[in-house]
N, C-alpha and C positions, 0 to 999 in steps of 0.2 A: 468671500462674501462676509461682511460684518454681520453680527447678530444682533437683534434687538433686545432691549430689556425684557420684554415680554417672553422672550425664549429661555430666560433663566428658570430653571424648573423649582428650585426651593424658595419659599417665601422669605427666608433670612437672607438669601442671596440678593433677591429683589429689593429688600429693605435696605441693606447695607449699600448697594449700588446708588439707590435713590438718594441716600442721605450724603454719600461722597460726591455726588453729582451737584447736589444743592450747595454744599460748601465750596466746591471747585469753582462755581460760577462761569465765567468765560475763560479760565485759565486752563492750561494743560493739566494741572494737578494742584490740590490744595496743600497747604502746609501742614506738617505733622502736628504742630501743637494747635491747629484749628479743629482737629478732630476731637470732639467732646465725648469721653466716655459715657456720661449720663445720657446722652442722646441715643447710644446704641447699647443700653445697658443689657437688654434681652439677648444680645448677640455675643457679648464679650467672651462667654465661655468657649466659643469656637473661633474667636479671631486671634490672629498673631500678626506681628510686625517683623519684617525682614530688613536687614541692612545689606545693601550692595556693597561688599568689600572690594571687589573688582568685577570684571566683566562676567566671570564664570562662578562667582562665589556669592550666595545670598544667606547670610546668617540669621538665625533667630536672635531677635533683640528683646521682644516681649512676647509671651503666650498665655492665652487664657487658660483657666484651670483644667477644662476638658482637653484642650490641645496638649498641654504639658503631660497629663496622664496618659494620653494615647500615644505619645511619642517619646515618653521618658522623662523623668524629672530634670534630668541634666540637659534639657533641650537647648538651653541658652548657649549661644555660641556655635551650635552645630550648624553646619551647612545644609540647607533645606534640600538641595539636590542629591544629597547622600541618603535621603529617605526614599528615593525612587530607584527602580531597577536600572541596571546598567544601560540597557537599550533605550531607555526613556530620556536619560539625562542630557544628551546633546539636543534633542528636540525642546526640552523644557529650558535649557540654557538659552536657546536661540530666541524663545518666546518671551522669557523674562528680560533679556537684554532689549528687546524691542519695546516691552512695556516701559523700561526705565529710559531708554533713548528717545522714544517717540511720543510717550505720555498716553498710550493707548491702555485698555483695559484686557485682561486675559480671563476667559472663562473656560473651564476645563472639567471634564467628567473622567472618572476612572474607577477602579477597584482598589480598595484597601485590604491587603493581606493581613489578617489578624491572628493573634493567639489569645484565646479566652483566659488562659493561665500562663502567664509569661514565665512562671517558675516551674511549671511541668513540661519538661522537654518531650514528653510523650503525647502531649495534647495535639490534636489534629489542627492544622491551620484552616482557617475559613476566610471568607471575604465578604465585604458589603460594597455596594455602589455609592459613590460621594460626588458632590459638586464642589469645585474650588473656584473661588473668585479672587483675582488679583489685581489690585488698585495702586496706582502710582501716588507717591507723596513727596513733597519737597521738604528737606530738613535744614540743609545748610545751603546758602546762596540760592541759585536758580536751579541747581541740578536735581533730578530726581534720584534720591539715594535711599529711600525707604519705600517699602510695599506693604500695604495694608491687605491682609488675606483673610479669607473665611473659608473653612473646609467643613462641610456638613454632610452627614449620611443622607441619602435621598429616601431611605425608609425609616420612618419615625421610630420603628421598633429598635433600630440600630443606634439611634441617638442616645438612649439612656444606658446602653450597655457598657459595662467596665471591661474594656479590652485593650490590648496593647498592639499598636500597628507595627508590623514587621517591615512592610515594603508597600509603596504606592505604585500602582500600575496605571499608565495613561491609556485612555480609550478614544477621547476626542479632545481637540483644541480648537477654540474660536476666538478670533479677534473681535473686540468691541470698540468702536470708535464713537466716543461720546458726542464729538462734534458733528458726526454723521458722514465726514468725508475724510478718508485717509490722506496723509501727505504722500510725497514721492517715496515709494518703498524700494528704490533701486539699491540702496546700500544694504538693504535687508532681504533682498530677494532670496526665495527658498533655495537652499543649497543641499547638495547631497553630502551626507557625511560619510566618512570611510566605513567600509564593511569589513568584518573579520571573515577572511577566506575560507575558513573551516566550519563556519556556523550554517547549519541547515535548517533549524526551527525558526519560525518567524510568526508574528501576529500582525493584524491590521490595526492602525490607528487612524482616525478620521480627523482631518484638519480642514474645516470649511467643507468645500465641495470635493476636496482631494483626499485620497487615501495613501497611506504609507505602510510599506511592510518593515516592521521594526525587528531588528535582530539584536542579540547581545553583542554590543560593540558598534552599533550604528543604525542607520535607517536607509531604506531604499525606496524611491518613488516607484509606484506600481505603473504599469503602462495601461493601455487601453482607455475606456471611457472615464475612469476614476479621476483622471487628471484634467479633465475638460470642464468648461463652464466658467472659469475665472476671467 
């Protein structure tokens, strides 16, 4: 079930989506150079642009000051999927490929595991909830090969903290169809990723009305009522 713009929880997420949608018009995605930084000046600290190098690699091309500080100053050319836990990467790769191939939008919520003092190995990891918006952009030709992203803490008290993100953890993934109607999704039907046979610990990730049990090494769709309703 697609989510509406009103279900985006953070005002910055709503503002960036509204601007992107305005620039997009009736196209699947706007062009990279049509995005004017002056129009989203208040959001730039938390925005970044990814380049799709291949189906499963999305490298940082540009990053706002706060994004670079949170992920590390050498963030450029780093694969965004490497910032996530192993169990989440397959699901994120699937979603980001669909964003680039189908021109839809991705809305994600999760927890950012942080170290308040990256230089102190004895410091205790903590976490904060975040919202992540991923928007498709065209850069060369008609292909969507750039992604405009915004990652914001959901608690304002966390937004101004000087922290270093160690790892991102996915809690929910939602598709957003700007045109209101998704195309034929047969080529991107949900697929079960391989499971590591020796892993016993799992957690639940919500994707629309479905829930998945995520393991280190893959994900497994749960049974029962969680998978109904689509």
